[in-house]
N, C-alpha and C positions, 0 to 999 in steps of 0.2 A: 685760699680764696682771695680774689682781687675784686675790688669795687671800682666800677667804671662809671664815671659821671656822664650822663647824656643830657644834652641841652633840651629845653622844652620843645623845640621844633622837631627834634629827632625822636623823642620819646612819645610816640603816638598811642601806645597801648597802656595808658595809666590805669591804676586800679580804681575800684569803685569809690574809695574814700576821698579821692581827689576830684571827683566829678560833682557838679552842682546837682542838688536834688531837684527832681521835677515836682511841680505843684500837684496837689491832690485834686485834680479836676477831671471831668468826664473824658477829656481828650487824652489823658494819660492812660496807657494800656494797663498800668498797675493801680488804677483808681480804686479806692475803697470808700464807699459812701459813708459819711459820718452821721451818726445818729445824735439827735439832740437829747440831752438828759436834763430833766427838770427836777431839782431837789426842792422839796417843799419844807417849809419851816412854819413858825408861828409868827403871824403879823399881829403885833400888839400895839394898840393906840394909847391905851391908858393902863399901864402895868399895875398900878395900885388897885384900881377897880377890878381888874381881872383876877388878882390874887385874893381879894376879899370874897370872891365867889368860889374859890377853890377849897380843897380839903386842908386839913392841918399840916400835912407834909409840905404842900406848896407854900402855905403861909410861913412856916418855920424857915424854909429855904430862902424865901424872899426877905424875911426880916433879918436873916444873917448876912444878907448882901451877896448871895451866891449866884445872882443872875446878871447878865449883861444883855443889852439890846444893841445889836449891830446890824445895820442895813435892813431893819425891819424883822430880823430873825432873833428869837430869844435863845440865849445860850446859858447853860448851867455850868458854873465854875466850881472846880474842886481844887485841891492842893496842887495837883500836877497837870490837870487837863481842863479843857473847855469843850463841852459837848452840846449838841443841839437839843434843846428841851422840847418835848412833844406833849401835846394834849389830845390830838386827834386819834381816836381809837382805831380808825382804819389805817393810819400811818404806823401806829404801834403794831398792829397786826402784820403789816408788811415787813417791819423790822424783825419781828419774831420769826416770820416765815424765812426771811433771807438768812438769819443767823442760826437757824436750826434745820429747816427743811430743804434748803437749796442744795444744788450739787456740790458747791464748794464747802458747805457746812456738813453735809453727810449725816444728819441725825446724830450728832455727837451727844455726849453726856450733858446733863444739866449744868455741871460746872464749866464745861467748855462753852456752852451756849451763853452762860452768864458772862464769861470773859469776852466773847465776841460782841455782845450787846453793850458791855461796859465801855468799849473803845469807840462806839459810834453814836450813842444817844443816851438820853436820860429822861425819865418821867417818874412821877410819884408812884411808889410801890413797885418799881420795875423788877426787883428781885422776886417778889411774890408772883408777878405776872409771868416771868420766865419759868419759874418753878411749876406753876400750874400748866403752862403751855407744854412743857416737856413731859409732865406726868400724864397729860391727856392726849399725847401724840399717838394715834392709832398704830402707825408703823413701828414706833419704838416699843409700844406695849406688846405687839406681836413678836418682835425680835427678842425681847428681853423676858418673855414668859418662861416659867420653869419648864425644863425639858426632861426632868427625871420623873419616873413613875413612883407611886406610893408602894413601898416594899412590905406592907402589912400582910 
């Protein structure tokens, strides 16, 4: 095998890696419209007052200094992670749905759903909520019901 150097002017058929990327605009034939994603968090003006109105789990976590406020979003800190803290039940329901019911989650077991929730968010009594959600999932209950007959 011999390698022959071609100058830039002679080498007209360069590969795609050496070409400038086109901007993602409607004029580009390969244009892909970008969707805007809005991530909601908790906007807290007075954290101390907020936690006095919460249950004991929140108060304990606040007193231990496990919360940080960054750009108006409240985060729960643990030894190795920093997760978005949630209080809005509608947002918690969305997280549970995405971590258990979505196509990427596939109605996995309670343990796997706990793992998925653990890496994205935190709220008071989250393990209990995940357990109840998985145990009351109609699709899982139908799929996991006993299929054997009584042999009496």
